[in-house]
N, C-alpha and C positions, 0 to 999 in steps of 0.2 A: 614201338620203342619208347621207353619211359626213362626218366632220370634214375640213374643207379643201375640200369640194365647192363649186363656184360655182353660183349659181342666180339667177333673175330673179323679182322679186315686186313687187306693187303694195302700197303702204303704206296701211292702212285707218285707223289711229288712232295715238294716243300712249299709253303706259302711265304710271303714276304716277311712274316714274323718268325720264320724258322719252324713252324709247326708242320708235322706230317699231315698229308691229306689222304684220307681213306673214304671208301663208300660202303654203305650197307643198303642194298636194294635201291640204289640210286641216290640215297640220302648222304650228303657230304658230312664227314666228321673231320675236325681238326684235332690232331693228337700231338701235343708237345712232346718232344724227345724222340719221336719216331722218324725213320729215314726211308727214302724211296727204296722199294724192293723188299722191305721187311714185312713179315706177317706178325701181327700183334694181337693180343687180347686186351681190350680196353673197356672202360666203364663210362657210360654216358654221364656227363657232368652238367651240361647245360644244353637245352634244346630250343632252337628257334624254328621259324616256319620252314626254311629251306636248308638249314645247316645246324650243326651242333658242335660242341666241344667235348672231348673225352679225355679221361686220365689213363695213361699207359699203365696197365696192370702186369702184363707178362709178355716177354719177348719170345715168340715161337720160332721165328726164323730171322736172325740178325743179318744186317747188310755187311758184306765184306769191307765196306768203306767206313764202318763204325769204329770209333776209337774212344778211349776213356777221356772224359773231360779233364782239362788241366787245372781248373779253378774249383776250389772247394765250395764256392758260393753258387756254382752253376745251377743247381736245382731251384734256387729261389731268385737269383738276380735276373733282372730284365735285359741284361746286355749279353753279347757274345753267344747268341742262340744257336750257332753252328759249330761250337767247339767240339761236339761229339762226332763231327764228320771230318774225314781226312782232308787235308788241305787241297790235294789234287781234285777231289770230288767237289769241294767248295768252288774252285775255279770253273769246273765244268758246269755246275749249277748256275753260276752267275752268267756264264756265256749263254746258256740256254734261256735264262730269264730275260736277258736283254733282247735276244732274238725273238722270243715270244711276244714281248711288249711291242716291239717294232712291227711285227706282222699282225698281231691281233688288234692293237689300238691304232697304229699308224698306217696299216696297209703297206708297209715298207718291205720290199722283197730283197733289199740289198744284203749280201752275205756279210757277216761280221767275223772279225778275227777272234781267236781264242783269248780269253782274259789274261792279261799279263800279271804275274804274281808280284806280291810285295817282297822286297828283300828280307823283311823281318815278319815272321808270323806272330811274334810276341814283342812286347815292350816297344811298340811302334808309335803309340799315341803321344802327341806333344801337348795335349790339352785335355783337361777334365773339369767338369763342374759338379762338385759334391754338395748335395743338400746337407744341411746341419739340423739335427733334431735332438730332442730330449725325451727319454722315457725312463726316468730314474737315473740312467746313465747317458753320457753324451754319445750321440750317434753321428758318424760322418760316413757317407757311402752312397749307395744308389737305391732306387726304388725296386721293390720286388715285381715280378712279372704281373702285368695286368692289374696293378694296384698302386696306391699312393703310400704304401707301407714302407718306411725307410729301413733298409737293410744295412747294418754296420759292416763296413768292408775294411779288413786289416791290410790287404794287398790286392791290387788288381793287376793280373799278369800282362795286360796289354798296355799298361802305363809304365813309365820309367820307374825303376826300383826305388829311387829317392823319394818318390811321391808317398810311399808308405811311411817313411820316416817323418816326412813333413806332416802328414795327417796325424800321426801318433803324437808329435810334439804340440800340434795345434789343440788336440783334445786335452792334453795336460794343462796347457795355458788356460783353456776355457774352464776346466773343472777347478783348478787351483784358485782362480780369480773370480769364480762364480759369475761368469759372463752369461747374460740371459740369451736364450735362443728363441728365434722367431716362431710364433704359432700362427699358421695360416688361417685357422678358424677365428681367432680373436684379433689378429693383426698386431699383437703385442710381442715384445722381445726384440733383441738387437741383431744377432747373427742369423743370416739367411742361407748363404752359400759360400763355399770356398772354391775359387776357380784357380787352377794350377796350370801354368804353362812351362814347358821345358824345351830349350833349344838343343840342337844337335851337339853343341859343345858342352852340354850339361848345365848351363846357366838356367836358373828357375825364377819365375815370378809368381807371387801369391796375391790374389785379389780377394779380399773379404767383402762380400756383399752385405750391407748392413741397413737396418731400418732406423737410421739415425744419422748424425753428423760426424761422429767420432767413436772410437773404442776406448774404454778405460784400460789402464795398465799397459799402455802402448809401449813404454820403455822396456818392460819385461818381455813383451812379445818380440821386439826387435832383438834384445840381448840373447834370448833363447836361440833364435835362428842364426845369429851371427856366429855363435860358438858351436852349435850342434850341426848346422847345415850351411856351411859357408858358400855353397853353390847357389843359395837363394840370394839373388842380387837385387830384388825389388819386392816391396810390399805396398800394396795400394788398397784404398777403400773405395768401393763403388756404392754410391748413395742411392738407395732404392726404398722410398717410403710408400710406394704404391701397394695397395692391398690386392695383389694378384700373384700369379705364379711365375712372373718374369724373373730372370736371374740378375742381369746387370741393370744398374740404374743409368740415368742420363749423365751423371757426373762422377768423375774419378779423382781421388786425391792421393798422391804418393806420400807415404809416411816413412819410407826407408829406401835408400838407394836411388836408382834411376827410375824414370817413368816408363821404361821399356827394357826388354832384353833384345839381343840381336841374333837373328837367324840368317844363315848363309845358304842361299838358294840360287842355282844357275849362275854361280860365280859372282853374285851380288849380295850385299848386306841389306837386311831389312830390319828396321827397328819396329818391334811388335809391342804394342801397349795393351791395356786391359780390354779395349773395345775393338782391337784389330781382328780382321778375319784372316786366318791362315789355315791351309789344309792340315788336318790333324796328323797326317803321315807325310812329313816333309820330304823324306827320301823318295817315296812313291810319287810325290808331287813333281819332282824333277823329271821322273820318267814320263809323267803325263804331259808336262809342258814341252818336253823334247818332241813327243809324238805330235802334239798340236802344231809346233813350228815346222816340223817335217811335212805334215799334211798341207800346210799353207804355202810351202815352197817359197819362202820369202827370199828376195834377191837384194834387198837393201834400198829399193826405190819406192816401196809401197807406202800409201797412206792408210792407216788402220784406225778403226774405232774399237775400243775394248769396253764392252758393256757389263755392268755389275763388277767393276774392277777392284773393289776392296782396297787394300793397301798397296796395290800395284805389283803384286807378285807375278802376274802375267804381263802387265803393261810394260814394265821396265825391261825385262828380257826381250820382249817384242821390239821395243824401241832400239835395242842394239842390233836388230836384224832388219829394220825397216827405216824409211825416211822420216816418218812421224807417226806418233800414236796419241790418240785422245781417249782418255779413260773417263767413264761416267759412273758415279756411285752415289747412292742416296744417303749414306751415313757420313755426316760431316767429319767426324773424328777419323774415319778411314781415309777420306780424301786428304786431310791434313797429314796423316801418316804417309800416304802415297807421295805427296809433294816433298816431305822431308826425306823420304827414301830416294827420290830422284836426285835431290841435292847431295845426299850422302854418297851416292855413287857417281856423281858428276854427269848425270844424264840430262841433256838439255832439249831433246826433241820429243819429250813426253809432256802433255798438258792434261789437267784433270778438272772435271766439272762436277760440282756437288748438286745433286738433284735426282728426282725420280725419273728413271729411264723412260718409262711410258709417257710421262708428261712432257719431257724436254727433248727427246731424241730427234724428232723431225726438225725442230728449231736448231738444235746443235749441228745437225747434218747440213742444214742450209742448202746451198747449191753445190756443196762438195759431193763428189762421187768417190767414196772410199774404194780402194782396191780389195780390201778384206775387212770383215767384221768378226770380232771374237765375242762370244756370249758365254758367260759363266754364271747363270742365274741361281737363285735359291731353289729349294725343292719344288716349289709351286710352279716352276717354269717361267715362261715369259708371257706377258699380256699380248693379246691378238694385235693390238695397235703397234706393238714393238715389232712383231713379225712383219706387218705390212710396211712399216717405215724402213726396215732392213731391206725388204724386197724392192721397194720403190727407190732406194738409194742406188740400185744397179750394181752393188758389190759383186764382183765375179766369184769370190770365195767367202764362205762363212764357216768358221770353226765354232762348234757348239760343245761346251764342256758341261756335262750334266751329272748330278748325283741322284737322279730319280728317273729310271727308265720309262715309267708310265707317262710322266709329263713330257719327257723328251720325245716319245713317240707321237704324242698329241701335237707337239709343236712342229715336228718334222713333217707331219701330214699337211699342216698349214703351209709350210714353206714349199713343199712339192706342188701344192695347188697354185702357188704364185710364181712358179717358173724355175724352181731349183731341183736338182737331183742329188740323191745321197751317194757320195762317191766312196766313202770309207767309214767304217765303224770299228772302234777299238776300245773295248772295256779294259779298265785298269783297276786292280784290286788295291784300293786305299784302306780297306777296312777288314783285314783278315778276322775270321771267327764270327763274322756277322753276315747278314743277308744284303748289306749295302754294297753298292758297286758304283764306281765313277766311269763315265763313258765319254770318249772324244769322237765327234762326228765331223766329217768334212762334207760340206754341201757346195756344189758348183752350179753357177747360173747356166741354164740351158740356152743355147743359141736359138733364136726364133727362125 
């Protein structure tokens, strides 16, 4: 097999990036756009030692689960890589993927429940970070597949419809006032990213990430959105002068409206600022949290630790169902948000500690024996020291919320080795049209 060769293959599965997986005489090929059960003719595009990538040339036998992509940017954009697969089949694939990770990586044989669907297949995202670029014309959008080439996006069907209007007006302001755009190679230019948040009630927040202290023509920017998009309640500047590809800086300055928008989740109000973490599908998040609390079977007498608590979106509803909850989070701004949200909702039995969970958990636990621990870590999962500290605490139940089935499986294997059994596994689809899936797991301490 050489680069450019044509070959025929049957697609067996989809990988985590949404590529079809086929084999030619045992050699694995990843074929973007191909689906399980399909027979395709493809052209070898890149060959490595044990695998290669191929371009789909002809569909010989299509899958009955194939559907037309809903976004005109589908073939180039790096997002929504499953939009050509029916939604029912997406849910089935996510269920099988979680099961495969738990079995293959974690050696976990516990059966899992079928992935719960999102109420909305489209327009569900409440946050997007748009890179801003310049190539003769202003570009605001997303990167193309497997590249750093910026693709200009006029509308993204998984975002709120008003986001398209906001981006259009932002482009006009940039072009009319000749605002400079950041160049990653030179480290020069002002505008880096536009981060847009949308609450369920339609209120919006725009955060401009800048390589500087302020933006010129600020009054015109504010006036434009006041009259064109009155749902935009806040404009902030995130100061990021570092020469890297991070999005948000360490400091945010509000230049219009409030320093937050308010999201309503689980009967509570949460003030969300530029640095706040919030699940991108707020409606599905409520489903996820309800499942978590049902698994933990809270009676109102429990002492709980909520690790990686963010702005308290799990901590505070848990506090309404338990005797006390302690949240730990490394981002100081998120901890301040959590404390403000507790005061906003009149919740007095939730306390928050700012610090790295791995570094301070043992000390924070002290001699306490929590009844339950909640984990909602980033994609990398939890440090082994955190697993050990949780196990040594003697907590009878641990609820683990994960956005990465592979690191979840790795961590569950460690918990099982330390005396816990996996009692329930429930995937929840927070991210329709993508390969990402959120999973809630209940672990119970085994009696010696």
